[in-house]
All heavy atoms as atom14 arrays in JSON, in Angstrom:
{
  "sequence": "MADSLTTYDELNEDIQFTEEETRALLKLNEKEILILILSEMKKQTELLSKK",
  "atom14_mask": [
    [1, 1, 1, 1, 1, 1, 1, 1, 0, 0, 0, 0, 0, 0],
    [1, 1, 1, 1, 1, 0, 0, 0, 0, 0, 0, 0, 0, 0],
    [1, 1, 1, 1, 1, 1, 1, 1, 0, 0, 0, 0, 0, 0],
    [1, 1, 1, 1, 1, 1, 0, 0, 0, 0, 0, 0, 0, 0],
    [1, 1, 1, 1, 1, 1, 1, 1, 0, 0, 0, 0, 0, 0],
    [1, 1, 1, 1, 1, 1, 1, 0, 0, 0, 0, 0, 0, 0],
    [1, 1, 1, 1, 1, 1, 1, 0, 0, 0, 0, 0, 0, 0],
    [1, 1, 1, 1, 1, 1, 1, 1, 1, 1, 1, 1, 0, 0],
    [1, 1, 1, 1, 1, 1, 1, 1, 0, 0, 0, 0, 0, 0],
    [1, 1, 1, 1, 1, 1, 1, 1, 1, 0, 0, 0, 0, 0],
    [1, 1, 1, 1, 1, 1, 1, 1, 0, 0, 0, 0, 0, 0],
    [1, 1, 1, 1, 1, 1, 1, 1, 0, 0, 0, 0, 0, 0],
    [1, 1, 1, 1, 1, 1, 1, 1, 1, 0, 0, 0, 0, 0],
    [1, 1, 1, 1, 1, 1, 1, 1, 0, 0, 0, 0, 0, 0],
    [1, 1, 1, 1, 1, 1, 1, 1, 0, 0, 0, 0, 0, 0],
    [1, 1, 1, 1, 1, 1, 1, 1, 1, 0, 0, 0, 0, 0],
    [1, 1, 1, 1, 1, 1, 1, 1, 1, 1, 1, 0, 0, 0],
    [1, 1, 1, 1, 1, 1, 1, 0, 0, 0, 0, 0, 0, 0],
    [1, 1, 1, 1, 1, 1, 1, 1, 1, 0, 0, 0, 0, 0],
    [1, 1, 1, 1, 1, 1, 1, 1, 1, 0, 0, 0, 0, 0],
    [1, 1, 1, 1, 1, 1, 1, 1, 1, 0, 0, 0, 0, 0],
    [1, 1, 1, 1, 1, 1, 1, 0, 0, 0, 0, 0, 0, 0],
    [1, 1, 1, 1, 1, 1, 1, 1, 1, 1, 1, 0, 0, 0],
    [1, 1, 1, 1, 1, 0, 0, 0, 0, 0, 0, 0, 0, 0],
    [1, 1, 1, 1, 1, 1, 1, 1, 0, 0, 0, 0, 0, 0],
    [1, 1, 1, 1, 1, 1, 1, 1, 0, 0, 0, 0, 0, 0],
    [1, 1, 1, 1, 1, 1, 1, 1, 1, 0, 0, 0, 0, 0],
    [1, 1, 1, 1, 1, 1, 1, 1, 0, 0, 0, 0, 0, 0],
    [1, 1, 1, 1, 1, 1, 1, 1, 0, 0, 0, 0, 0, 0],
    [1, 1, 1, 1, 1, 1, 1, 1, 1, 0, 0, 0, 0, 0],
    [1, 1, 1, 1, 1, 1, 1, 1, 1, 0, 0, 0, 0, 0],
    [1, 1, 1, 1, 1, 1, 1, 1, 1, 0, 0, 0, 0, 0],
    [1, 1, 1, 1, 1, 1, 1, 1, 0, 0, 0, 0, 0, 0],
    [1, 1, 1, 1, 1, 1, 1, 1, 0, 0, 0, 0, 0, 0],
    [1, 1, 1, 1, 1, 1, 1, 1, 0, 0, 0, 0, 0, 0],
    [1, 1, 1, 1, 1, 1, 1, 1, 0, 0, 0, 0, 0, 0],
    [1, 1, 1, 1, 1, 1, 1, 1, 0, 0, 0, 0, 0, 0],
    [1, 1, 1, 1, 1, 1, 1, 1, 0, 0, 0, 0, 0, 0],
    [1, 1, 1, 1, 1, 1, 0, 0, 0, 0, 0, 0, 0, 0],
    [1, 1, 1, 1, 1, 1, 1, 1, 1, 0, 0, 0, 0, 0],
    [1, 1, 1, 1, 1, 1, 1, 1, 0, 0, 0, 0, 0, 0],
    [1, 1, 1, 1, 1, 1, 1, 1, 1, 0, 0, 0, 0, 0],
    [1, 1, 1, 1, 1, 1, 1, 1, 1, 0, 0, 0, 0, 0],
    [1, 1, 1, 1, 1, 1, 1, 1, 1, 0, 0, 0, 0, 0],
    [1, 1, 1, 1, 1, 1, 1, 0, 0, 0, 0, 0, 0, 0],
    [1, 1, 1, 1, 1, 1, 1, 1, 1, 0, 0, 0, 0, 0],
    [1, 1, 1, 1, 1, 1, 1, 1, 0, 0, 0, 0, 0, 0],
    [1, 1, 1, 1, 1, 1, 1, 1, 0, 0, 0, 0, 0, 0],
    [1, 1, 1, 1, 1, 1, 0, 0, 0, 0, 0, 0, 0, 0],
    [1, 1, 1, 1, 1, 1, 1, 1, 1, 0, 0, 0, 0, 0],
    [1, 1, 1, 1, 1, 1, 1, 1, 1, 0, 0, 0, 0, 0]
  ],
  "atom14_positions": [
    [[119.9, 109.96, 107.5], [118.96, 108.85, 107.34], [118.14, 108.74, 108.61], [116.94, 108.43, 108.59], [119.83, 107.52, 107.19], [119.04, 106.33, 107.17], [118.7, 105.94, 105.42], [117.94, 104.39, 105.55], [0.0, 0.0, 0.0], [0.0, 0.0, 0.0], [0.0, 0.0, 0.0], [0.0, 0.0, 0.0], [0.0, 0.0, 0.0], [0.0, 0.0, 0.0]],
    [[118.67, 109.07, 109.8], [117.85, 109.0, 111.02], [116.77, 110.08, 110.93], [115.68, 109.84, 111.49], [118.78, 109.32, 112.23], [0.0, 0.0, 0.0], [0.0, 0.0, 0.0], [0.0, 0.0, 0.0], [0.0, 0.0, 0.0], [0.0, 0.0, 0.0], [0.0, 0.0, 0.0], [0.0, 0.0, 0.0], [0.0, 0.0, 0.0], [0.0, 0.0, 0.0]],
    [[116.93, 111.2, 110.32], [115.92, 112.15, 110.24], [114.74, 111.67, 109.41], [113.58, 111.91, 109.83], [116.4, 113.45, 109.48], [117.45, 114.29, 110.38], [117.38, 114.06, 111.56], [118.24, 114.9, 109.81], [0.0, 0.0, 0.0], [0.0, 0.0, 0.0], [0.0, 0.0, 0.0], [0.0, 0.0, 0.0], [0.0, 0.0, 0.0], [0.0, 0.0, 0.0]],
    [[115.0, 110.96, 108.37], [113.96, 110.44, 107.57], [113.16, 109.42, 108.45], [111.91, 109.31, 108.29], [114.33, 109.8, 106.29], [115.18, 108.72, 106.48], [0.0, 0.0, 0.0], [0.0, 0.0, 0.0], [0.0, 0.0, 0.0], [0.0, 0.0, 0.0], [0.0, 0.0, 0.0], [0.0, 0.0, 0.0], [0.0, 0.0, 0.0], [0.0, 0.0, 0.0]],
    [[113.8, 108.58, 109.17], [113.05, 107.65, 110.03], [112.27, 108.32, 111.11], [111.08, 107.94, 111.37], [114.06, 106.7, 110.72], [114.83, 105.69, 109.89], [115.85, 104.88, 110.67], [113.79, 104.79, 109.11], [0.0, 0.0, 0.0], [0.0, 0.0, 0.0], [0.0, 0.0, 0.0], [0.0, 0.0, 0.0], [0.0, 0.0, 0.0], [0.0, 0.0, 0.0]],
    [[112.74, 109.44, 111.67], [111.98, 110.2, 112.63], [110.8, 110.79, 111.99], [109.66, 110.7, 112.52], [112.84, 111.34, 113.27], [114.01, 110.78, 113.85], [112.07, 112.07, 114.26], [0.0, 0.0, 0.0], [0.0, 0.0, 0.0], [0.0, 0.0, 0.0], [0.0, 0.0, 0.0], [0.0, 0.0, 0.0], [0.0, 0.0, 0.0], [0.0, 0.0, 0.0]],
    [[110.95, 111.35, 110.77], [109.84, 111.92, 109.99], [108.79, 110.86, 109.79], [107.58, 111.03, 109.98], [110.38, 112.46, 108.7], [111.28, 113.53, 109.0], [109.14, 113.15, 107.93], [0.0, 0.0, 0.0], [0.0, 0.0, 0.0], [0.0, 0.0, 0.0], [0.0, 0.0, 0.0], [0.0, 0.0, 0.0], [0.0, 0.0, 0.0], [0.0, 0.0, 0.0]],
    [[109.23, 109.67, 109.3], [108.34, 108.58, 109.02], [107.49, 108.2, 110.31], [106.32, 107.98, 110.25], [109.03, 107.34, 108.46], [108.09, 106.16, 108.33], [107.31, 106.14, 107.17], [108.08, 105.15, 109.22], [106.43, 105.07, 106.95], [107.19, 104.12, 108.96], [106.38, 104.03, 107.88], [105.53, 102.99, 107.73], [0.0, 0.0, 0.0], [0.0, 0.0, 0.0]],
    [[108.19, 108.14, 111.44], [107.49, 107.71, 112.71], [106.44, 108.84, 113.06], [105.34, 108.51, 113.46], [108.5, 107.7, 113.87], [109.35, 106.47, 113.75], [108.98, 105.49, 113.14], [110.46, 106.45, 114.44], [0.0, 0.0, 0.0], [0.0, 0.0, 0.0], [0.0, 0.0, 0.0], [0.0, 0.0, 0.0], [0.0, 0.0, 0.0], [0.0, 0.0, 0.0]],
    [[106.71, 110.15, 112.77], [105.79, 111.12, 113.05], [104.58, 111.08, 112.16], [103.46, 111.16, 112.61], [106.49, 112.57, 112.88], [107.43, 112.84, 113.94], [108.23, 114.13, 113.66], [107.86, 114.8, 112.69], [109.15, 114.43, 114.44], [0.0, 0.0, 0.0], [0.0, 0.0, 0.0], [0.0, 0.0, 0.0], [0.0, 0.0, 0.0], [0.0, 0.0, 0.0]],
    [[104.84, 110.77, 110.84], [103.71, 110.57, 109.9], [102.92, 109.35, 110.24], [101.69, 109.39, 110.13], [104.31, 110.5, 108.51], [104.93, 111.73, 107.92], [105.52, 111.36, 106.56], [104.0, 112.86, 107.82], [0.0, 0.0, 0.0], [0.0, 0.0, 0.0], [0.0, 0.0, 0.0], [0.0, 0.0, 0.0], [0.0, 0.0, 0.0], [0.0, 0.0, 0.0]],
    [[103.53, 108.29, 110.62], [102.88, 107.06, 110.91], [101.91, 107.24, 112.12], [100.91, 106.58, 112.12], [103.95, 105.96, 111.2], [103.33, 104.56, 111.3], [102.47, 104.23, 110.47], [103.85, 103.81, 112.17], [0.0, 0.0, 0.0], [0.0, 0.0, 0.0], [0.0, 0.0, 0.0], [0.0, 0.0, 0.0], [0.0, 0.0, 0.0], [0.0, 0.0, 0.0]],
    [[102.3, 108.03, 113.03], [101.41, 108.27, 114.21], [100.16, 108.99, 113.79], [99.06, 108.85, 114.4], [102.06, 109.1, 115.29], [103.21, 108.36, 115.96], [103.99, 109.29, 116.89], [103.6, 110.41, 117.09], [105.0, 108.8, 117.43], [0.0, 0.0, 0.0], [0.0, 0.0, 0.0], [0.0, 0.0, 0.0], [0.0, 0.0, 0.0], [0.0, 0.0, 0.0]],
    [[100.14, 109.74, 112.7], [99.02, 110.47, 112.22], [98.08, 109.69, 111.29], [96.96, 110.09, 111.01], [99.47, 111.73, 111.43], [100.15, 112.78, 112.3], [99.9, 112.72, 113.53], [100.97, 113.57, 111.8], [0.0, 0.0, 0.0], [0.0, 0.0, 0.0], [0.0, 0.0, 0.0], [0.0, 0.0, 0.0], [0.0, 0.0, 0.0], [0.0, 0.0, 0.0]],
    [[98.53, 108.53, 110.94], [97.76, 107.77, 109.99], [96.82, 106.82, 110.76], [97.26, 105.81, 111.31], [98.7, 106.96, 109.02], [99.57, 107.82, 108.23], [97.83, 105.98, 108.12], [100.63, 107.09, 107.42], [0.0, 0.0, 0.0], [0.0, 0.0, 0.0], [0.0, 0.0, 0.0], [0.0, 0.0, 0.0], [0.0, 0.0, 0.0], [0.0, 0.0, 0.0]],
    [[95.59, 107.16, 110.73], [94.51, 106.37, 111.42], [93.25, 106.45, 110.56], [92.87, 107.51, 110.09], [94.29, 106.83, 112.82], [95.5, 106.65, 113.74], [95.15, 106.91, 115.11], [94.0, 106.94, 115.55], [96.18, 107.07, 115.97], [0.0, 0.0, 0.0], [0.0, 0.0, 0.0], [0.0, 0.0, 0.0], [0.0, 0.0, 0.0], [0.0, 0.0, 0.0]],
    [[92.58, 105.31, 110.36], [91.43, 105.29, 109.56], [90.25, 104.72, 110.32], [90.37, 103.84, 111.15], [91.62, 104.35, 108.35], [92.77, 104.74, 107.4], [94.0, 104.15, 107.53], [92.63, 105.81, 106.6], [95.08, 104.53, 106.67], [93.69, 106.26, 105.77], [94.91, 105.58, 105.83], [0.0, 0.0, 0.0], [0.0, 0.0, 0.0], [0.0, 0.0, 0.0]],
    [[89.06, 105.2, 109.98], [87.85, 104.7, 110.53], [87.61, 103.34, 109.79], [88.13, 103.05, 108.75], [86.65, 105.65, 110.34], [86.45, 105.77, 108.84], [86.94, 107.01, 110.89], [0.0, 0.0, 0.0], [0.0, 0.0, 0.0], [0.0, 0.0, 0.0], [0.0, 0.0, 0.0], [0.0, 0.0, 0.0], [0.0, 0.0, 0.0], [0.0, 0.0, 0.0]],
    [[86.58, 102.6, 110.31], [86.18, 101.35, 109.69], [85.72, 101.57, 108.27], [86.05, 100.91, 107.33], [85.11, 100.65, 110.5], [84.82, 99.25, 109.97], [83.85, 98.53, 110.82], [83.68, 98.87, 112.04], [83.22, 97.52, 110.27], [0.0, 0.0, 0.0], [0.0, 0.0, 0.0], [0.0, 0.0, 0.0], [0.0, 0.0, 0.0], [0.0, 0.0, 0.0]],
    [[84.87, 102.62, 108.07], [84.45, 102.97, 106.72], [85.51, 103.34, 105.82], [85.54, 102.85, 104.63], [83.38, 104.16, 106.86], [82.72, 104.47, 105.55], [81.72, 105.61, 105.77], [80.86, 105.59, 106.72], [81.75, 106.56, 104.89], [0.0, 0.0, 0.0], [0.0, 0.0, 0.0], [0.0, 0.0, 0.0], [0.0, 0.0, 0.0], [0.0, 0.0, 0.0]],
    [[86.52, 104.09, 106.24], [87.62, 104.51, 105.39], [88.49, 103.26, 105.02], [88.88, 103.05, 103.87], [88.56, 105.48, 106.08], [87.91, 106.85, 106.21], [88.65, 107.79, 107.14], [89.25, 107.31, 108.14], [88.65, 108.99, 106.86], [0.0, 0.0, 0.0], [0.0, 0.0, 0.0], [0.0, 0.0, 0.0], [0.0, 0.0, 0.0], [0.0, 0.0, 0.0]],
    [[88.59, 102.36, 105.98], [89.37, 101.13, 105.78], [88.64, 100.31, 104.66], [89.36, 99.76, 103.77], [89.54, 100.35, 107.04], [90.21, 101.14, 107.97], [90.36, 99.05, 106.79], [0.0, 0.0, 0.0], [0.0, 0.0, 0.0], [0.0, 0.0, 0.0], [0.0, 0.0, 0.0], [0.0, 0.0, 0.0], [0.0, 0.0, 0.0], [0.0, 0.0, 0.0]],
    [[87.4, 100.15, 104.78], [86.65, 99.36, 103.76], [86.77, 100.0, 102.4], [86.92, 99.26, 101.41], [85.11, 99.26, 104.16], [84.91, 98.39, 105.33], [83.36, 98.39, 105.75], [83.21, 97.83, 106.99], [82.81, 96.57, 107.19], [82.56, 95.8, 106.19], [82.64, 96.08, 108.42], [0.0, 0.0, 0.0], [0.0, 0.0, 0.0], [0.0, 0.0, 0.0]],
    [[86.77, 101.32, 102.33], [86.89, 102.0, 101.03], [88.29, 101.78, 100.47], [88.46, 101.53, 99.27], [86.57, 103.47, 101.18], [0.0, 0.0, 0.0], [0.0, 0.0, 0.0], [0.0, 0.0, 0.0], [0.0, 0.0, 0.0], [0.0, 0.0, 0.0], [0.0, 0.0, 0.0], [0.0, 0.0, 0.0], [0.0, 0.0, 0.0], [0.0, 0.0, 0.0]],
    [[89.26, 101.83, 101.33], [90.71, 101.69, 100.95], [90.81, 100.18, 100.35], [91.62, 99.92, 99.35], [91.7, 101.89, 102.0], [91.81, 103.33, 102.4], [92.61, 103.5, 103.69], [92.54, 104.08, 101.24], [0.0, 0.0, 0.0], [0.0, 0.0, 0.0], [0.0, 0.0, 0.0], [0.0, 0.0, 0.0], [0.0, 0.0, 0.0], [0.0, 0.0, 0.0]],
    [[90.26, 99.25, 100.94], [90.43, 97.85, 100.55], [89.81, 97.57, 99.18], [90.11, 96.61, 98.46], [89.72, 96.9, 101.54], [90.58, 96.75, 102.91], [89.76, 96.01, 103.89], [91.91, 96.16, 102.76], [0.0, 0.0, 0.0], [0.0, 0.0, 0.0], [0.0, 0.0, 0.0], [0.0, 0.0, 0.0], [0.0, 0.0, 0.0], [0.0, 0.0, 0.0]],
    [[88.86, 98.45, 98.72], [88.21, 98.26, 97.42], [89.01, 98.92, 96.32], [88.71, 98.66, 95.12], [86.82, 98.91, 97.41], [85.91, 98.09, 98.42], [84.55, 98.82, 98.44], [83.58, 98.15, 99.38], [82.25, 98.8, 99.45], [0.0, 0.0, 0.0], [0.0, 0.0, 0.0], [0.0, 0.0, 0.0], [0.0, 0.0, 0.0], [0.0, 0.0, 0.0]],
    [[90.05, 99.68, 96.64], [90.9, 100.31, 95.59], [91.71, 99.31, 94.78], [92.22, 98.38, 95.37], [91.8, 101.41, 96.21], [91.07, 102.56, 96.96], [92.18, 103.44, 97.53], [90.24, 103.34, 96.01], [0.0, 0.0, 0.0], [0.0, 0.0, 0.0], [0.0, 0.0, 0.0], [0.0, 0.0, 0.0], [0.0, 0.0, 0.0], [0.0, 0.0, 0.0]],
    [[91.89, 99.65, 93.53], [92.88, 98.82, 92.75], [94.26, 99.37, 92.91], [94.49, 100.44, 93.56], [92.38, 98.72, 91.34], [92.46, 99.98, 90.53], [93.37, 100.77, 90.75], [91.42, 100.21, 89.65], [0.0, 0.0, 0.0], [0.0, 0.0, 0.0], [0.0, 0.0, 0.0], [0.0, 0.0, 0.0], [0.0, 0.0, 0.0], [0.0, 0.0, 0.0]],
    [[95.26, 98.63, 92.27], [96.61, 99.05, 92.47], [96.92, 100.46, 91.99], [97.62, 101.26, 92.68], [97.5, 98.04, 91.77], [99.02, 98.26, 91.89], [99.82, 97.33, 91.32], [99.35, 96.3, 90.67], [101.07, 97.4, 91.32], [0.0, 0.0, 0.0], [0.0, 0.0, 0.0], [0.0, 0.0, 0.0], [0.0, 0.0, 0.0], [0.0, 0.0, 0.0]],
    [[96.38, 100.8, 90.83], [96.62, 102.16, 90.32], [96.13, 103.21, 91.24], [96.67, 104.26, 91.4], [95.98, 102.25, 88.9], [96.3, 103.57, 88.25], [95.72, 103.56, 86.8], [95.99, 104.95, 86.12], [95.38, 104.95, 84.74], [0.0, 0.0, 0.0], [0.0, 0.0, 0.0], [0.0, 0.0, 0.0], [0.0, 0.0, 0.0], [0.0, 0.0, 0.0]],
    [[94.89, 103.04, 91.7], [94.26, 103.98, 92.65], [95.12, 104.16, 93.88], [95.23, 105.2, 94.45], [92.77, 103.64, 92.88], [91.87, 103.65, 91.73], [90.57, 103.06, 91.97], [90.51, 101.97, 92.64], [89.58, 103.59, 91.46], [0.0, 0.0, 0.0], [0.0, 0.0, 0.0], [0.0, 0.0, 0.0], [0.0, 0.0, 0.0], [0.0, 0.0, 0.0]],
    [[95.63, 103.04, 94.41], [96.4, 103.06, 95.65], [97.69, 103.84, 95.34], [98.1, 104.67, 96.27], [96.74, 101.64, 96.14], [95.4, 101.0, 96.63], [97.76, 101.64, 97.23], [95.57, 99.54, 96.94], [0.0, 0.0, 0.0], [0.0, 0.0, 0.0], [0.0, 0.0, 0.0], [0.0, 0.0, 0.0], [0.0, 0.0, 0.0], [0.0, 0.0, 0.0]],
    [[98.35, 103.59, 94.24], [99.58, 104.33, 93.92], [99.35, 105.86, 93.8], [100.15, 106.6, 94.29], [100.22, 103.76, 92.65], [100.78, 102.33, 92.74], [101.22, 101.84, 91.33], [101.97, 102.35, 93.73], [0.0, 0.0, 0.0], [0.0, 0.0, 0.0], [0.0, 0.0, 0.0], [0.0, 0.0, 0.0], [0.0, 0.0, 0.0], [0.0, 0.0, 0.0]],
    [[98.26, 106.18, 93.22], [97.89, 107.7, 93.06], [97.68, 108.22, 94.4], [98.08, 109.35, 94.72], [96.62, 107.8, 92.07], [97.04, 107.4, 90.7], [96.1, 109.27, 92.19], [95.87, 107.33, 89.7], [0.0, 0.0, 0.0], [0.0, 0.0, 0.0], [0.0, 0.0, 0.0], [0.0, 0.0, 0.0], [0.0, 0.0, 0.0], [0.0, 0.0, 0.0]],
    [[96.91, 107.54, 95.28], [96.74, 107.97, 96.7], [97.98, 108.2, 97.41], [98.2, 109.2, 98.03], [95.76, 107.04, 97.38], [95.36, 107.37, 98.79], [94.64, 108.68, 98.8], [94.65, 106.24, 99.44], [0.0, 0.0, 0.0], [0.0, 0.0, 0.0], [0.0, 0.0, 0.0], [0.0, 0.0, 0.0], [0.0, 0.0, 0.0], [0.0, 0.0, 0.0]],
    [[98.86, 107.19, 97.39], [100.2, 107.29, 98.0], [101.0, 108.43, 97.49], [101.54, 109.29, 98.3], [100.96, 105.94, 97.89], [100.28, 104.9, 98.64], [102.43, 106.18, 98.29], [100.81, 103.49, 98.38], [0.0, 0.0, 0.0], [0.0, 0.0, 0.0], [0.0, 0.0, 0.0], [0.0, 0.0, 0.0], [0.0, 0.0, 0.0], [0.0, 0.0, 0.0]],
    [[101.05, 108.65, 96.11], [101.83, 109.74, 95.6], [101.23, 111.13, 95.98], [101.98, 112.05, 96.25], [101.96, 109.58, 94.13], [102.79, 108.43, 93.58], [102.66, 108.24, 92.12], [104.22, 108.61, 93.98], [0.0, 0.0, 0.0], [0.0, 0.0, 0.0], [0.0, 0.0, 0.0], [0.0, 0.0, 0.0], [0.0, 0.0, 0.0], [0.0, 0.0, 0.0]],
    [[99.95, 111.16, 95.98], [99.27, 112.44, 96.41], [99.6, 112.79, 97.83], [99.93, 113.89, 98.12], [97.75, 112.23, 96.18], [97.11, 113.33, 96.74], [0.0, 0.0, 0.0], [0.0, 0.0, 0.0], [0.0, 0.0, 0.0], [0.0, 0.0, 0.0], [0.0, 0.0, 0.0], [0.0, 0.0, 0.0], [0.0, 0.0, 0.0], [0.0, 0.0, 0.0]],
    [[99.63, 111.78, 98.67], [99.93, 112.08, 100.1], [101.34, 112.43, 100.27], [101.7, 113.37, 101.07], [99.53, 110.86, 101.01], [98.09, 110.64, 101.2], [97.34, 111.8, 101.75], [97.86, 112.38, 102.69], [96.3, 112.23, 101.21], [0.0, 0.0, 0.0], [0.0, 0.0, 0.0], [0.0, 0.0, 0.0], [0.0, 0.0, 0.0], [0.0, 0.0, 0.0]],
    [[102.24, 111.77, 99.51], [103.67, 112.12, 99.61], [103.92, 113.52, 99.09], [104.72, 114.22, 99.69], [104.51, 111.08, 98.78], [104.55, 109.67, 99.34], [105.44, 108.55, 98.28], [107.11, 109.19, 98.23], [0.0, 0.0, 0.0], [0.0, 0.0, 0.0], [0.0, 0.0, 0.0], [0.0, 0.0, 0.0], [0.0, 0.0, 0.0], [0.0, 0.0, 0.0]],
    [[103.23, 113.95, 98.13], [103.34, 115.34, 97.6], [102.89, 116.27, 98.66], [103.56, 117.3, 98.91], [102.54, 115.52, 96.35], [102.68, 116.85, 95.68], [101.86, 117.01, 94.5], [101.97, 118.47, 93.92], [101.06, 118.65, 92.79], [0.0, 0.0, 0.0], [0.0, 0.0, 0.0], [0.0, 0.0, 0.0], [0.0, 0.0, 0.0], [0.0, 0.0, 0.0]],
    [[101.81, 116.04, 99.33], [101.31, 116.91, 100.45], [102.3, 117.0, 101.49], [102.61, 118.12, 102.04], [99.94, 116.36, 100.98], [98.78, 116.58, 100.08], [97.51, 116.01, 100.81], [96.41, 115.77, 99.85], [95.31, 115.03, 100.55], [0.0, 0.0, 0.0], [0.0, 0.0, 0.0], [0.0, 0.0, 0.0], [0.0, 0.0, 0.0], [0.0, 0.0, 0.0]],
    [[102.87, 115.91, 101.99], [103.76, 115.91, 103.04], [105.1, 116.59, 102.66], [105.68, 117.32, 103.5], [104.05, 114.42, 103.48], [102.93, 113.74, 104.11], [102.42, 114.45, 105.37], [103.18, 115.0, 106.13], [101.07, 114.43, 105.51], [0.0, 0.0, 0.0], [0.0, 0.0, 0.0], [0.0, 0.0, 0.0], [0.0, 0.0, 0.0], [0.0, 0.0, 0.0]],
    [[105.52, 116.44, 101.44], [106.72, 117.08, 100.96], [106.53, 118.66, 101.02], [107.38, 119.35, 101.44], [107.12, 116.62, 99.53], [107.34, 115.21, 99.53], [108.35, 117.29, 99.04], [0.0, 0.0, 0.0], [0.0, 0.0, 0.0], [0.0, 0.0, 0.0], [0.0, 0.0, 0.0], [0.0, 0.0, 0.0], [0.0, 0.0, 0.0], [0.0, 0.0, 0.0]],
    [[105.36, 119.01, 100.62], [105.05, 120.45, 100.53], [104.97, 121.08, 101.97], [105.54, 122.1, 102.25], [103.7, 120.75, 99.87], [103.79, 120.53, 98.33], [102.45, 120.69, 97.65], [101.44, 120.7, 98.37], [102.37, 120.49, 96.4], [0.0, 0.0, 0.0], [0.0, 0.0, 0.0], [0.0, 0.0, 0.0], [0.0, 0.0, 0.0], [0.0, 0.0, 0.0]],
    [[104.4, 120.24, 102.87], [104.33, 120.7, 104.29], [105.74, 120.77, 104.91], [106.03, 121.73, 105.62], [103.44, 119.77, 105.08], [102.04, 119.83, 104.83], [101.26, 118.72, 105.59], [101.4, 121.16, 105.28], [0.0, 0.0, 0.0], [0.0, 0.0, 0.0], [0.0, 0.0, 0.0], [0.0, 0.0, 0.0], [0.0, 0.0, 0.0], [0.0, 0.0, 0.0]],
    [[106.56, 119.8, 104.67], [107.9, 119.78, 105.22], [108.79, 120.84, 104.64], [109.71, 121.39, 105.32], [108.56, 118.39, 105.05], [107.97, 117.25, 105.77], [108.54, 115.89, 105.38], [108.14, 117.44, 107.29], [0.0, 0.0, 0.0], [0.0, 0.0, 0.0], [0.0, 0.0, 0.0], [0.0, 0.0, 0.0], [0.0, 0.0, 0.0], [0.0, 0.0, 0.0]],
    [[108.59, 121.17, 103.38], [109.38, 122.21, 102.68], [109.04, 123.61, 103.26], [109.86, 124.52, 103.18], [109.28, 122.16, 101.22], [107.98, 122.56, 100.88], [0.0, 0.0, 0.0], [0.0, 0.0, 0.0], [0.0, 0.0, 0.0], [0.0, 0.0, 0.0], [0.0, 0.0, 0.0], [0.0, 0.0, 0.0], [0.0, 0.0, 0.0], [0.0, 0.0, 0.0]],
    [[107.86, 123.76, 103.83], [107.52, 125.1, 104.45], [108.12, 125.31, 105.83], [108.14, 126.41, 106.28], [105.93, 125.09, 104.58], [105.27, 125.24, 103.23], [103.74, 125.25, 103.39], [103.0, 125.31, 102.04], [101.59, 125.38, 102.15], [0.0, 0.0, 0.0], [0.0, 0.0, 0.0], [0.0, 0.0, 0.0], [0.0, 0.0, 0.0], [0.0, 0.0, 0.0]],
    [[108.61, 124.26, 106.46], [109.15, 124.4, 107.74], [110.57, 124.99, 107.74], [111.31, 124.99, 106.94], [109.34, 122.98, 108.45], [108.02, 122.43, 108.88], [108.18, 121.18, 109.61], [106.82, 120.63, 110.07], [107.02, 119.45, 110.85], [0.0, 0.0, 0.0], [0.0, 0.0, 0.0], [0.0, 0.0, 0.0], [0.0, 0.0, 0.0], [0.0, 0.0, 0.0]]
  ]
}
């Protein structure tokens, strides 16, 4: 469990948005947000499985 928290902390440090990106994200509906989250989770899973 500690490993997943460490991984989350590392990912969290990488998440930074410009003002323009933040405005675009705020305009998304729930379905678009879920798709974005799942897409990012898939990318991170693929990257972690390569290590």
